[in-house]
N, C-alpha and C positions, 0 to 999 in steps of 0.2 A: 328715182326715174323721172323724170323727166312728161309729164301727160297733159300740161295747160302749155300752151306759146302764146303771147298774144305778135301779132306781124305790123308792125304804123307804115303804112304804104304813101299818106302824105302828112303834112304839117300845115295842109291850108284849112282855113274855115270859113264858112259867110258868117258863123255867129260871134259874137263878143262875149261870150255867156261871164258872168261877173266872178263865179267861185270857177273856171279855167284852172286850175294845175298847173297845166303846159305854159298857158299864155305867161305867170306871174310867175315861173321858176327856171322857164327858159328862153334861149334868142332864135326865133326860128328862122333868123335868116340862115345860122349856122348850121341847118338839120340838114344832112344828105340826105339824098328822097334813093329807095331800093331801084335799080333798074329792072328792066322786063329778065335780065338773063339774070340776075340776083336772086330775084325770085325764087328763078327756076331752081336755082340752086340749090336755095333755100329749102323750099319743097321738095326736091329730090332725099337733100338728106333727111329730112323728117320723114321722109317715106319709109327710107332705107332704116334709120331709125327704129321706127316702130315696127319693119319685119322683124328683124334683127330681134325686138323685145315681144314681139309676137301681143301689141299692146294699142289701146286706140287713143287717138292722141287731139285735144281738142284745140282748135287752133282762132284764134279772136283777133281779124283782120279790124284791130283798131286802133288807137293810140293818140298822138298830137294832134290830128286833123279831120277832117269830113271823108271817111271812107267813099263817100259815092260820087263824089268828085273826082275820084280815080274809079268808076265805075269798070273803062277800059283795060286796068289793071284785073281789077276782081274779077271781070268772065274770063278774065285768059287762066288765070291762078287755077281758076274749080275747073274749069274745059282742061285743062293738061290735067289735074290731078284725075282727072275722073276715066281722063284712057289710062292712065299708067293704075291707079289703085285699087283694083280691080277685091282685095278684102275688104275693102271701105275702114280703113285702119286712119285716117285723116278724116275728120269733123270737122266744118269749120262757123263760124257767126259772125257776122257783122250787125254794128249798131251805128244809126242814122241820126240825124237831128232832124230828119223829114223834111230837109227845106228844097233840095232839089231831087226827088225822088220820081221817077215816070212810069207811064205802063210798061216803055221796053223793059225797065228794069226791073219792075214786079211779073212781068212774064216769064224773066232768067231765074228771077228766084223762086217762081213756084216753079219753072223746069225741074232746076235744081236742086228743089226743097229736101230729099235726103241726104244731100251733099253739105248744103248752108243755107244757115237762118238768117232770114234778116228782122232786126228789132229797132223798134224806135223809141228816142231818147223823149219822156214827155213826164214833168214833173209832178204834172194834176191840174186842175181846174185853172181858167185862163189865169187868174188874177196871179196864182203861184207861179205858173208857169211862166209868164212872163215878168215876172220882178226877178229873175236873174239869165231864162235863156234868152237872150238880147241879140237883134239883126245892129250889122255895124252903126247902126242910123238912131239908134236907141229904140225902135220900135220892137215889140215882143214878137215871138216866132207861131204861138199856140196856131192861127189862124191857117200857119201853111200846114204845119206837125198834122194837124186834123184835117185838113184835106188830102194828104199824103196818107191818112191812117185810113181813112174813107176809101179813097182809090187800090189799097190793099185789099181790104174787107169783101171790093169788087174783083176781084182778080183771084183772091183767094177762097171765098168764101167765110172766113174770120174772122178775129182782129189779130193784131201781132201781137206778139211779144213785148212787154215795155220794162223801158230799165227808168227807173228815176230816180235821181239824188234827193237827198232827206237833209233839209238844214233847218235851223231854227225857227223861219216860219210855217215850217211843215209843220213841226211840231207844235206850234199854236194853233191849227188848224188839223190838228191830225184827222178829228171827224171826219170831216170834210172833206179832206183829199182820198181819205180810204172809201167812203163813199163813191165819190167820182169812179174811183179805179174798180171797184165792186160792181157797178152801174154801166161801166162801159167794158172791161178786159176782163180776162180768164188766167194769164198768165202775168204778175208785176214780180221785178226785181228790186229792190229798195238800197239805192248804195249811200252809205253813211259819206257826208260831206267832208274833205282831206285839206290839212294845210290851209285852213282860214279860221284866220285870228279876229276878223271882226266878229265881235258879239252880237251882232243882228242875224248873224249865221249860221254862228260856230258852234257845236253840239259836239258833247263827250261821247264814247265810247259806247256808257250806263244810257244815257239818255236813246240811243239811237234803240238798243234793247230794248229799251219800255216801248217805242216805236213799236219797233215789231210786234214785242205783246199785243198792244190793244190790235194791231192789224191781224191778231189770231185769233181775237174773242172776236174780231168781226167776220171772222171766216171765210177772209183774204188767203187766195191757195199762192201760194209762195215758195221759189225754191230754197229759202230759210229754213222754213219749217222741217227739210228734208234731214236724212243725218249727215251731222259734220263731216265736212271733206276740207282736206288742204285745196285752197283757193286762193282767198282774200281775206279780209277782217271787214271791207270798208260794205261787205257785202253780208257781213254777221257771220260767215264760217270763218274757218282757221288759216293764218298765216302758210302760205305755200312756198316762200322765199327758201331757197336751200336746201327744197324736199321733189316738188312736181313744177316749178314756174320759172317759166322766164321770160324777159319781150324781147323783142329786136325793132331797135330805130337808130336813126343815124349809122348805119354800117354795123353798128354794134349789138353786145348781148348784152340784157342791165337784168341783178337779180327781179326788178319789178317796174314798171313806169313810173314809181315817183322817183327813180334814181337815175333817169334821162339826165346826160350833161354832167354827171360824175364818175370821172374817167378813174377814181381809185376804186369803183367799185365793177368795172367793167367786166366780163367773164369771158369776153371772146369776142372774134369778127361773127359778123351774122352767117356769114358763106363758111364756117367751120364746123365740120360734124358736128352731130349732137354728144356721140361719143363723148368727144373732145371737150364740149364744154359744160357736160356731165359730167365729166371726171377734175378739171378744175373749180365746179362749183361745190363738188363733195372735199374741197382739201380748202377751201377759201370760205367758205359762207357756214357758220354753224347757228341753223333755223334755233329760232326762239319758240318759249312755251308753248304749250298751245294755249291761244285765247291772245296773246300778246302778239303787235307789229313789228316785225325786224325792222322796220323804220323808224316808226314812233318812239318805241321800248328799248333796244338795243341798243341804235346806233344812235340816238338823240342826242349826247353827249359830243358825238363827235360832228354834226350835222347840220 
């Protein structure tokens, strides 16, 4: 049963992150962006599917670009859903690079904090963050992100949730990185760097799990330390491909975000009913064993 859906609403981004999967593997010039009407249909289909099955669906407004560049679309999506979904079956989150966050946006996310959660991407202290998360001119983005985080703190009265990408340089400075997060944030999700062959940044799943164990010993609170669930191995969870997860981008439905552009793995059109999408997924995708990644381990020889 589908309970996790990612929707990419833009492929545009102000940054040129050294490890961006989407910049490396797809041609963004050919990406079709969802219209407001298409998003209305997708959300109505999600609501009907959730209501029929009486279960909550977690929706990430994330993908191949910076979501806040399309803040108007986010606002309309949430305001529309809030009118229709009285049972609170649809919950949302979005992850921003923090470069274009404004007070107006902050006030919106505060107003609808029970419906949508705003997270920021931050890889650690300035040297580590600016190593990869750089602007088009080559400058780091740490200063801008921290400015946005400070603005968020004023509006919400607390620090935001953080998503941090873990690569080899993170591992080399593990204690310092963990201490930075421990001193400044109460909610952090670490993501394993994927689709990177440069030995300067590449890490294995084993090394990532070792890093998480260091974070655990330092008593840093992470969602990875909870009960294992079907989500994504890049977070240290179980792979939800073929079970619970789908990714919507380019007008289509993919098993996960790493498959975008690979039309032989498309599960349907983004505006199809989710019963149709689920039926196709169940007959064409055979989930991998727990602890494995469908993309990495099951299809490695094909892609």
